[in-house]
LUMVEX-596442 format. One record per residue (C-alpha): residue in one letter; x, y, z. Coordinates in steps of 0.001 Angstrom, whole numbers, plus 500000, padded with zeros to 6 digits. Layout:
AXYZ
...
REM end
This chain:
M722778900487667561
I722371902751670271
A720154900593672513
E723533898185671997
S725737900987673282
N723313901655676154
T726041903492678643
S727233905668675797
D726772909485676029
T724704909331672672
S722304906545674228
K721973908618677642
S721599911959675389
M719050910143673284
K717058909252676440
K716679912324677647
R714991914046674304
L712582911479674397
R711607911496677641
D711419915361677044
A709255914775673877
F706838911654675372
G707565911350679009
Y706833907817680262
E702983907384679007
N702240907303675299
G700712905629672405
L703629905646670345
Y705421903062672966
E702450900598672153
A703396900974668407
I706884900912668984
P707468898198672169
H711391898489672089
L711404902153672292
L709814901888675795
V712599899147676380
F715462901568675260
L714137904400677712
Q714202901802680352
G716778899937679672
D715167896650680644
T714894894265678088
S712695891742680041
I709888894237680251
A706784892585678526
H705760894465675434
P702781895919675451
S699981894768672680
P701493896381668972
T698522898564668659
M698417902714668771
G694549902672669208
S692112904524667346
K693643907670667232
K693516911276664914
P695693911542661734
N696912914611663475
Q697809912582666569
I700017910034664617
E701907912957662310
F702685914535665376
M703983912032667465
L705968910301664760
C707373914273663714
R708454914242667425
L709588910788667520
I712074911980664475
G712854915368666208
A713726913659669579
I715975910526667514
T718151913459665502
S721092915141666293
D724255916164665107
E725666913215666338
I722732910960664752
P721711912467661448
V719027910299660126
I717803909522656447
I714830907593655438
Y714762905518652324
L711376905365650641
D710690903602647285
D707870903148644944
L706578907022646332
Q704135906667642822
W701913904292645027
A702033906042648386
D698701906768648978
Q697782911109650547
A697983909889654477
T701892908611653544
L702316911626651132
D700954914300654019
L703358912814656654
I706573912857654302
G705789916847653885
M705263917090657587
L708487915477658481
M710392917437655784
L708881920773656609
D708645920405660635
P711016923418661781
S711607921193664843
I713091918656662876
T716827918473662170
Y719828916600660587
F716941914632658690
G716523913468655250
I714344911370652807
L715679909482649855
G712831908657647858
C712253907060644626
Y709332906742642179
R708687906190638235
D708546909454636616
N706739907761633990
E703786907562636473
V703647910598638080
D702414913665636141
K701325917217637607
R697660915626638669
H699718913160640401
P699758913849644213
L702851913395644669
F703898916083642268
G701633918216644549
L704001917182647723
L707297917946646005
E706152921728644892
A704697922228648231
I708297920941649965
R710103923528647156
L707728926539647808
N708551926680651525
G711933926455651035
A712984922831652242
P716532921653650207
L715108919398647230
A717079917469645045
S715975915598642040
I717915912717640681
H717004911236637148
V717967907552637327
G717338905921633551
P718173902498631886
I721463901599632454
E724236902311629965
R725492899285627597
E728816899598629597
C727295898852632881
V725502896049631005
N728348894716629715
S730088894539633487
I727186892605634793
V727485890104631982
S731100889791632400
D730607889240636472
T728012887230636055
L729924885081633689
C733228885398635187
L734646886304631443
P736386889216630285
P734637892322629804
S736345892876625940
L734834888925625197
C731160889538626510
L730778892779624669
P728895891522621636
L726700889300623748
S726419891996626035
T725480894950623053
V722589892548622167
V721553891836625812
H721370896142626005
R719379896654622908
K716885893751623765
T716565894807627136
G716254898812626994
G719178898765629735
V716491897708631967
I718389896293635265
L715722893549636035
F714873892792632232
V718544891951631681
I718728889531634910
R715133888092633623
F716736887831630359
L719801886287630869
K718173883672632767
T715498882866629721
L718522882557627488
N720305880207629888
K716850877978630042
E716066878011626449
G719967876830625639
S721080879778624032
L723732880304626909
V725559877523628404
Y728263876444630662
C730496874493628321
M732497871618630261
T734834871060627555
S736145874774627076
R735091875237631033
R733616878518630290
W730075880115629394
T729431880263625476
W726526881724623669
D724359881479620185
L724570885085619308
E722770884493616169
K720028882794617473
I719968885463620433
K719947888363617963
S716987886583616127
K715268886065619191
R712024888048619357
V711466889736622864
S708501891865624139
K710162895447625196
D707973895153628464
V709760893228631132
V706196891884632461
I705125890249629658
H708780888563629408
T708143887491632794
T704646886062632458
L705869884344629135
Q708224882551631038
M705855881659633966
N703590880292631255
S705927877406630636
L705913876338634190
P703446873200635219
K699874874046636011
L700325873802639578
V703328876077639831
Q701284878675637816
T698386878379640366
G701013878936643040
F701978881873641541
M698550883413641011
N697715882413644532
A700558884248646157
A700324887254643669
C696742888024644908
L698215887707648737
G700221890919648203
S703843891859648101
N704673889344651457
F703029886421652359
N703779883038654344
A703612879580653445
S700960878286655316
I698567881488654252
L699636880433650432
G698524876878651639
K695165877606652919
T694352879360649202
I694905876085647123
K692082873896646695
D693882871356644611
E695214868604646640
G698335867728644526
F699580870992645187
D702927871081647734
V703596874684649232
C707269873604649948
S708030872311646216
F706425875605644592
L708452877680647015
K711730875923646219
I710868876600642208
G709966880017643226
K713257880541644972
D715043878834642480
G713876880804639358
G714500884278641035
Y710609884812641533
I710508884857645210
E712833885166648239
E712388884350651878
S713024886499654891
E714830886169658179
S711471885735660052
G710350883015657413
S707935885178655082
Y708200885519651444
S708143888524648790
W708296888988645480
T712411889581644194
H710155892802642147
D707055894304642024
Q706788893961638394
I707225889896638768
Q704225889757641247
Q702609891951638499
A704038888978635884
A702346886492638218
Y699084888055638157
N698703888747634611
L698747884618634817
I694891885407635815
L692802886105632602
P691045889682632944
T688039887792632703
Q688237885545635555
R689981888113638031
E686778889102639976
S686032885466640423
F689214884170641361
H689658886944644225
Y686666885841645562
H686779882473645876
L690476882596647258
G688900885071649945
R686036882081650648
R688841879557650988
L691072881836653316
L687771882343655315
K686915878891655383
N689953877355656283
S691007879947658952
A689647879454662908
N687823882900664550
C691483883615666372
D692864884370663307
M690296886753662099
N692470890089662705
G695008892264661478
D696963891694658088
F694927888705657731
L691542889519657970
F692344892253655691
M693693889907653367
I690672887852652917
V688177890957652578
E690209892629650270
N689956889631647892
M686555889006648719
N685204892741647916
R686837892534644526
G684238890020643587
T681255892401644356
D679987892787641171
L679661888866640766
K675984887378640991
L676117887094645110
N673104885859647009
R671518887662650258
D673581885459652556
E676912886150650931
M676358889580650696
T675327889701654492
Q678481888083655481
L680847889941653271
A679373893254654790
R680169891716658410
L683406891001657619
N683883894700656193
L682465896170659104
Q684964894111660958
A687774895308658947
G686444898987659129
N686822898328663092
E690038896995662723
A691831899436660802
M690242902451662877
S691911901014665982
T695425901199664134
S694337904626663165
G694013903810659353
F691240906087658813
H691141905829655134
S691307902380654860
A688551901856657046
A686401904502655230
K686868902015652400
Y686044899088653929
L683273900751655396
Q681437902279652630
Q682050898712651063
G679905897242653756
I677145899779653625
N677080899174649690
L676567895450650222
L673439896182652289
S670061895375651028
K667687897561650440
D665649896268653331
S668713896014655526
W666909898145658504
I664295895713658681
H665694892502658451
E669800893650659640
Y668864896318661651
D672009895822664244
L674357895170661422
T673204898505659378
I673064900835662616
Q676973899766663607
L677831900396659993
Y676874903581659367
D677649904517663340
A681417903344662439
A681433905093658621
L680015908433660360
D682869908124662937
T685865907108660292
Y684066909804657531
Y684393912875659823
T688102911756660898
A689536911040657592
G687742914573656273
Q685570912742653668
F682581915249654468
S680668914372650998
N680606910706652215
F679536911772655495
E676613913872654762
V675424911415652292
A675514908769655104
V674335910846658367
K670795911049656733
Q670402907426656915
P670291906339660726
L668798909794661250
T666006908519658892
H665474904953659746
A667112904422663074
I664354902659665223
C664883904716668785
F666247908045669645
E668909906587671811
D670110904709668403
K670228908089666695
L672668910022669133
N675901908621667685
S674879910123664444
Y673697913739665977
H677091913941667574
H679019913473664629
L676383915584662616
V677222918607665327
R680859917820664735
F680831918006661464
L678583921324661275
T680578923169663636
A684051922031661560
S682126923302658286
G681721926823659637
R677968926003660302
S677466926794663556
E674296928349664017
E672906924606662734
A675188922834665092
L673809924626667934
E670109924323666727
T670926920696666723
C672405920298670181
L669453922262671699
S666864920160669809
V668850916718671348
L669132918045674894
K665472918906674802
K664892915272674005
L667344914106676798
G664978916182678950
E667403919202679348
E665874921919677441
I667720925415677256
A666028928392675549
P667874929463672678
N666325933371673326
A667696933319677236
D668264936536678288
I670911937860681186
K668127937372684018
S667616933585683174
L672250933641683121
L671957935123686478
A669248932813688028
E671576929602686665
A674533930724688083
S672951931237691677
C671727928100691751
V674988926540690945
K676690929272693604
Q674332927934696001
M675624924456695662
I679200925158695952
R678968927141698534
N679970924778701791
S681678922631699395
S685731922495699792
I687587921290696366
D688031917938698395
D684247917516698918
M683501917614695297
L685978915484694433
D684690912886696233
L681468912775694638
P680307909719692736
K681397908641689034
L678817909580686529
K677207906403685194
D673959906767684324
S674389906529680205
H671452908945679440
K673299911517682060
I676328910867680282
A674751911958676762
K673363915052678367
I676876916413679482
S678233914678676008
F675980917327674105
L676114919977676597
S679979920078675878
T679261919774672361
A676959922779672254
I680133924989673991
R681644924888671273
C679185925793669106
S677883928594671151
F680576930432672427
E681308932669668883
M677355933191668562
N675260933778671981
Q677502934580675322
V674728934319677102
L673555930751676393
F677112930207676260
A677328930450680406
I674228929242680357
I675245925736679026
I678315925786681451
C676009926328684312
R674020923226683418
M676904921210683154
V678334921971686359
K674914921522688111
L674624917930686113
S678265917138687503
L677268917984691172
Q674147916614691094
H674546913516689126
G678288912515689524
L681498913286687996
H682408912593684382
S685511913426682800
I683724916221680840
S683051917672684483
A686672918918684974
D686606920873681807
A682583922131683103
F684626923115686435
S687445925195684635
L684760926675682218
Y682606927696685216
G685646929661686849
A686435931551683546
L682785932399683582
L683223934106686948
T685734936431685707
C682773938124683710
P682078941776685110
T678597940242685468
L679365937508687833
S682964938910689031
D684205936564691825
F687588936173691770
D688276933980694651
E685465931552693727
A687076931476690571
Y690416930608691002
K688986927704693564
M687162925956690538
G689976926232688300
R692025924500690823
L689357922030691453
A689936921401687883
L693096920870687648
M692996918492689802
A690041916835688881
I692234916031685674
D694432913221687642
R691429912229689610
L689044911391686978
N691584910095684494
A690737913180682380
F693752913562680283
R692494914552677279
M690646917459679295
K693885918784679795
P694214920777676754
N690596922531677486
V691482923090681478
F694559924460680721
L693221926762678089
S690498928397680813
F692764928403683820
Y695856929801682482
G694143931554679626
A691385933545682469
I691522932524685656
A695528932095686716
H696280935722685645
C693640937169688245
K695942935847691311
E699370934432689903
P702121936210688029
V701366936148684471
Q704873935073683661
A703944931686685008
S701317930794682929
I703459930584679495
P705049927332680216
K702156925967681325
L699952927184677792
L702842925559675999
E702496922356677830
G698754922709676953
Y699534923129673396
E701519919899673166
V698852917534675024
A696452918952672376
F698595918729669284
A699301915217670802
L695881914617671364
G694743915783667898
D692447918643669312
M693251921343666642
E690579923412668115
R692364923402671448
V695863923765669636
T694492926963668146
G693078928493670991
I695794927558673355
L698783928956670502
Q696667932445670398
L696443932416673988
Y700402931954674188
A700756934733671608
A699153937246673803
V700675936375676768
A704248936310675386
V703504939281673388
W701360941424675420
G701990940579678896
C704577938858680185
G707700941125678721
D709712938410677753
K712235938636674857
L710166939286671633
T712475937235669473
K711904934267671634
A708190934877671015
E708448934740667597
E710702932138667445
I708021930017669548
I705026931379667505
R706355930918663962
I707393927391664751
H704006926735666252
F702160928372663322
R704141926467660304
R703279923195662124
M699676924142661687
L699952925263658487
Q701205921541657482
H698721920215659332
K695856922236657003
Q694970924288659458
D694805927092657199
I691272928804658985
S692857928388662339
C696301930148661290
K694452933259660646
N693828933630664513
I697619933409665153
L698818935425662071
P698049939327663392
H700065938414666379
L703000937346664403
N702483940257662442
Q702793942702665063
V705709940676666564
A707377940994663052
K706738944751662983
L707982945327666534
T711026943869665627
G711781945994662536
S711646942867660415
K710443944008656744
E708846940406655781
N705148940959655345
V703686937870657138
Y700386938149654932
V702236937904651713
T704533935146653548
F701632932463654370
F698572933543652961
N699790935813649669
T697805939065650470
T698231942356651912
E697546943061656051
D694950945839654482
N693078943149652310
F693356940561654957
F691925943130657356
E688967944016655187
E688115940477654035
E687961939352657659
M686208942352658764
N683329941504656451
R683098938073657259
R680078936995659162
G680912935313662566
A684819935017663564
H684041937364666187
T687429936498667919
R689790936822664773
K687959940146664195
L688552941266668014
I692307939906667871
L693072941841664558
H691643945006666460
T693862944244669715
C696711943626667614
R696501947083665787
M695644948958668620
Y698703947570670531
L700697948233667712
A699895951695667693
V700204952589670904
M703873951134671155
C704776952980668430
G703298956193669464
D700523956123666856
M697650957168668717
E695184958517666475
S695611955054664854
A694839953325668274
A691691955611668779
R690222954711665327
E690714950747665894
Y689228951333669238
E686299953166667773
R685615950863665226
N684972947931667851
G684592949809671095
A681410947814672409
K683979944659672271
Y686289945411674653
Q683219945345677393
G682031942421679323
G683123938659678731
I685106936365680137
R688581937744681355
F691032936231678944
F694526937982678682
G693139939554675587
T690583941479677736
T692973942908680073
T695314944116677400
R692545945829675726
V691229947479679012
F694967948648679656
L694942950011675991
A691629951515676322
G692700953659679315
I695655954895677639
V694069956095674524
G690978957509676172
F693289959697678479
Y695586960717675431
L692677961611673264
A691178963544676522
R694094965858676471
K694420966284672823
R690657966539671779
R689203968901674153
L685940968696672509
D685446965636672794
E687304965277676314
K684358964249678782
K684119961093676252
W687627960212676063
A687977960996679768
Q685075958330680851
V686657955684678537
G690035956468680609
E688595956398683747
I685961953129683032
S689552951330682480
M691281952648685347
D688332951495687683
T688373948227686120
I692296947748686533
K692121949171690198
S689518946158691165
W691750943519689618
T694767945110691427
Q693567943767694662
D693445940749693737
S696844940306691709
S698690943399692017
W702102941600690724
N700228941804687251
Y698209945240687592
A699282947628689972
H702130948893687669
K699242949637685239
L697059951127687514
L699657953685688296
L700360954293684878
L696898955162684237
E696456957050687279
A699298959509686373
E697683959891682608
C694488960798684544
L696564963208687011
F698082964478683634
L695105965530682142
K693768966986685026
G696521969683684690
E699363971676686410
E697694971120690310
H698563967713689963
E701902967897688554
H703803966339691204
I702020963447691874
A701473962626688642
A705426962835688490
A705696960549690984
K703245957730689790
Y705352957576686680
N708080956521688339
E706008954325690488
S705094952668687692
I708562952251685859
A710062950920689029
L707343948419689836
A707284947202685642
K710746946685686423
K710846944551689438
H708001942733688237
K709479941754685112
F707142943408682312
K710198945030680354
N707828946436677608
E705434948262680050
E708495949680681967
G709002950959678686
L705583952442677676
A705732953860681185
S709212955740680531
Q707730956734677078
K704881958266678598
A706732959967681237
A708766961482678502
M705900962841677058
F704501964360680486
H707984965999680890
L708086967363677943
E704492968891678316
Y706112971221681107
N709449971978679224
R711551969923681445
K713914968617678328
E716306967012680780
E714270965101682589
A712161963819678907
L715289962919677372
S716157960853680393
H713126958973680363
L713109958576676510
K716781957110676746
H715387954467679543
A712300954014677065
K714767953072674227
A717244950713676539
C713837948940677791
Y712318948093674204
E715808947044672823
C715820944944675499
W712854943693675105
G713771942978671592
A711562946002669547
REM end
C-alpha cells in the first residue's frame, strides 16, 4: 500500500528510515527484493536471487528488528498475526522475543495463537511468554474455547438459510455431538448431507433433516478421527492422493503431487477437484494447494497405517528423486525429498542407498545453511553422518570430510556444542592430511574461545601455526617483542600508505591459512599474554607486507597501530598512519567484515591520540551497528564498552543521552543471550545510574544480585582481566567525581599494577588521569606516605604531558589540572601559580567541551581556595562546578 502511494509523505518518511537503517547495500534486500524496488522507486530493477546467503542467527534477528523498527511509526503501526505457535521452533520463538523486547521498536504488536492444551510449563513458548512478561512488555491473554450453542445455531441458520428458531433443535444436537469445535461443526454438517440425514427438499424448497437419526448417530469426539472415517469412504485412488499430499506438507503443487504417484490410473486434476469440492484442500492465487486445516492434513495422514509410514515416506521420496531433473534439486523441493527419505532410515537400506541418502543430506544441509536455517542444517548434516558406514573414512572419504566440515560449522553457529565436541574428534583423528584438518582446527579454536577455554584455544592455535611453518614461542619475552616490532618498523619505514595499499593480493592458500590462524590466536591471547598478543600482531603485519594483502590485513594494520600506543613502543605518528591505512584498506580490500575490528582499534585506541575524542562517538556507534549486523557479538561487546567509556568518562556529553544509548544496546545484547558479555557493560550502566541520581539498582534489575556480590564474584573469577579493570575504573571514577578520595585510593591500590602499560585504549587514559588526581590528593592528606603518592601523581602528570604534545584538545586541560594539584601539594610559595593553573584548566575544558572535567577542575579549585580560607572564591568555584555537573546531567 505504501509502495503504491510512492509520492506520499508517509512513503518518503519510511524510505528515509529504511535508508538510515540499511543504506543501499544489505543482505536483507536479497531476501526481500521488493524492498530495494521500493527504495529506488523503479519496478524495472532486476530482482536479486532470493537468498540472504549464510548469515549468523544474530545477523538475521538484528536485520529483521531493524526492518520492523524502520517500518513502524505512529502513522504506520504494525500488527503481525502468527498462528499455531505451539509448533514454533526455538529460533522462531527467539525472534518473536527479540521483536517484542527490542527497545528501538515502537508501534508494533504480535497477535499469536496457540492451543493451550499442547503448551505446558515445559514448553518453550511458555518460557517466552514469561520472559516477555518479566521484561515489562505489555502482554494480554485471551482464552478462545469452543463456540457456544447460540453460535452454532447461527452457523446452521446461515448455512441452511432458515430462521434461527427453526434450526435450534438441529443445532443443539450438532453442538452436543461436536463439542462446539467449529471445524468439526462444518465437517459434521457435510457428513450429514452426504449420508442423507440432512437434505434439500425440492417439494418444500428448504432443508430438512432426520433429527432422531442424527441423535442416534455415533460420532467420535475427535475431528481428526471423524474426518479420517469420511476419507475412508472415498475411492482408493483418491485416498492414495490424500496420503501422498499429506506427506508433502501443508502446501504442495499439482506437478509435485503427480511425481509421487506410481499408479498410472491416477488423475491429478480429478483428485484436486474432489479435494476442493469436499472442502479438504483449497487452491491459492499462485496455483498451489493447501489443506483447509492442519487437522484435515492429519486426518489424511492417518489413512497410512502406522506400521507402513516409514516405508511409505521413503519410497515417496525415492519416486520424487527419480522423477526429477538435477536442476530441480534445490530449495523446498530438495528438503521435501530428503525429509521423506529420512523417515525411512530405520528400514534395511543397502550400502549404496545409505550413501546416496547421506549425499542428499549433505546437499540439504548446505542448502539450509545458505539460507541461514542453521538448526535445520544441523539436523540434515547429523542425519548424513549417522548414515555413514563405519569404514566411510576409507571408502567414502570425500563425502565424509565434507559432511564433518559442514556439520562443525553448523553446530558451532547453531550453538549445539555437545554435538560439536563429539563430531570434531572424527576429522582430527581420521583425516588423511593436515590440510584436511585445518577447517576442524579453525572451528575447534572458535569453540574453545567461546567456551572460556582460552588457554586450550591458544595452545591449539600455536600448534597449528607451527605445522604451517609459523612457529611462535609461547613463553616469548619483551626482548622478543622488541625484535619483532623493530623488524616491522624497518619494513614500513619508507613506505607510504599508497605504497602499502598497492601491494598484491594474497593468493597462496597456505599463507591464507597462516594469517587466518594468526587472527584467531589474537582473540584468545589478548586476555592471557600481552607480549604474545603483540608478537602475533607483528607476524600478521609482516606476512601481509611480504606476501600480499588479505582482508584480515586491515585488522592487522589497525592492531599494529594500536600496539604503537603502548609505552614500550610509543610512536603516535606511526600509530596514526597505520590506523589510517587500515581504514582505507577496508574499501580497497573489500574487507567490510573487518570494519568493526578496525573501528574498535582506531577509534578506541588511536584516534584520541591525535583527534578530538568527541569525534569518535558516532564512529564507535557506527562500528557497533555494523558488528551487530554481521552477528559479530565479540566486537559488539568491545565497541559498546569503548563507547560507554568515551561517552561517560571522556567527551562531556549529556549523561542522560549516554545512559539511554547504553541501556538500549545493553538490553539488545541481553535479548541475544550475551549475558557474559553484558557483565562488561553493567559497571558502566551502574555508574551512570548513580551519577544521574537514579535509585535503580541495575545489578538487581538485570542479574538479580547486589553490586558487592557482583564485584567479589568477578574479582575471584579466573581470567576476565578486562572486566576486572572496567569494574575498578568505574568505581574509581565514581569515587573521584563524588569526592570520595579514600575509596578511589582503595580501588587504585587493589589493582594498581593494571594502570601501567598496555594499548592506550581510552580507559587507559582515564585511569592514568584518575591516578594523578588520587596521588596528589593523598600526598597532601597522608604525609607519612607523601613521597609514595606524590610519585604516583608525578608519573601520571608526566605521561599526560607526553600525550598533550600530540593531542592538546583532549589532554591539555587534564595536564593543567594535575599541574595545579602538584603545585597545591608543594605549598604556599606556589599558591598563585596553582590558582592560575586551575583557572586555565577550567577555561580550556570549557572551550573543548569537556563539561564533566570543567566541573571537576572547578571542584578541585574550590578545595584549593578553601584550604587558604578564601571562602568567596571557593563558593564561586563550587557553584560553577554544580552548574557544570547539572549541565552534564549528574
